[in-house]
C-alpha positions as CSV (number, residue, x, y, z in Angstrom):
1,M,48.5,45.6,12.6
2,N,46.2,43.9,13.9
3,K,47.9,42.8,17.6
4,K,46.3,39.4,18.9
5,R,45.3,39.7,22.6
6,K,47.3,37.6,25.4
7,V,45.3,34.9,26.2
8,P,44.5,35.1,30.3
9,E,46.6,32.2,31.8
10,R,45.9,31.4,35.7
11,K,47.8,28.5,37.2
12,C,45.9,25.1,38.4
13,V,47.0,24.5,41.8
14,V,46.4,20.7,41.5
15,T,49.4,20.0,38.3
16,N,50.9,23.7,38.5
17,E,50.0,24.1,35.1
18,T,49.6,26.9,33.5
19,K,46.6,27.1,31.1
20,P,44.2,29.6,29.1
21,K,41.7,30.8,32.0
22,K,39.0,29.5,30.4
23,E,40.3,25.5,30.3
24,L,40.4,26.3,34.3
25,I,37.2,26.5,36.7
26,R,37.5,29.1,39.6
27,I,37.0,28.5,43.0
28,V,36.4,31.8,45.4
29,R,36.4,32.5,49.0
30,N,34.9,35.5,50.1
31,K,34.9,38.0,53.0
32,E,32.1,36.5,54.6
33,G,34.4,33.2,54.6
34,E,31.9,31.4,51.8
35,V,33.7,29.4,49.2
36,F,31.4,28.6,45.9
37,V,32.7,27.8,42.5
38,D,32.4,31.0,40.6
39,P,32.0,30.1,36.6
40,S,32.7,33.3,35.9
41,G,36.1,34.1,37.3
42,K,34.8,37.6,38.4
43,K,33.9,37.5,41.7
44,N,35.7,39.2,44.3
45,G,37.6,37.5,47.0
46,R,40.7,35.0,47.2
47,G,39.9,32.5,43.8
48,A,42.1,29.5,43.6
49,Y,41.7,27.4,39.8
50,L,41.1,24.0,38.8
51,T,41.9,22.3,35.7
52,L,38.5,20.8,34.8
53,D,39.1,17.3,34.7
54,I,37.6,15.1,37.2
55,D,41.2,13.5,37.9
56,V,42.3,16.9,38.7
57,I,39.0,17.3,41.1
58,D,39.0,14.5,43.0
59,K,43.1,15.2,43.3
60,A,41.7,18.2,45.3
61,E,39.7,17.0,47.3
62,K,42.1,14.2,48.4
63,S,44.7,16.6,49.3
64,N,42.5,19.3,50.3
65,I,44.5,22.0,48.7
66,L,41.6,24.1,47.8
67,N,41.4,24.4,52.4
68,R,44.9,25.5,52.6
69,Q,44.6,28.0,49.2
70,L,41.5,29.3,50.2
71,N,42.3,29.3,54.1
72,A,38.9,27.9,54.0
73,E,36.6,24.9,54.4
74,V,35.6,23.8,51.3
75,S,32.8,21.4,51.4
76,S,32.2,18.3,49.1
77,T,29.0,19.9,47.7
78,I,31.4,22.3,45.8
79,Y,33.6,19.1,44.5
80,E,30.0,17.9,43.3
81,E,29.6,20.8,41.8
82,L,33.2,20.9,40.0
83,K,32.2,17.3,39.1
84,Q,29.2,18.1,37.2
85,L,30.7,20.9,35.7
86,A,34.2,18.5,34.4
87,A,31.8,16.3,33.2
88,G,29.9,18.6,31.4
89,S,32.7,20.2,29.9
90,S,34.1,20.1,26.5
91,H,36.7,19.1,27.6
92,A,35.2,15.5,29.2
93,K,37.3,12.4,28.1
């Protein structure tokens, strides 16, 4: 019997929707306090997941939810990088 593997799911910190991990992008704060986008989803540190969608990224930026989730200052360059990824993703509307 071929058992289907469980798809790893994560919750978007903005929409609170649980989605397959590959539809979300991970933002990480490492021990040094640096915040960066982690497309691989494997880097060490405190991670927060966002839906790869321009609207969601805008909401995250306006509400500073990532700052609270990661307990760190998230710079506008991170949001720019996320927007570029969202624009280039296959889920782009």
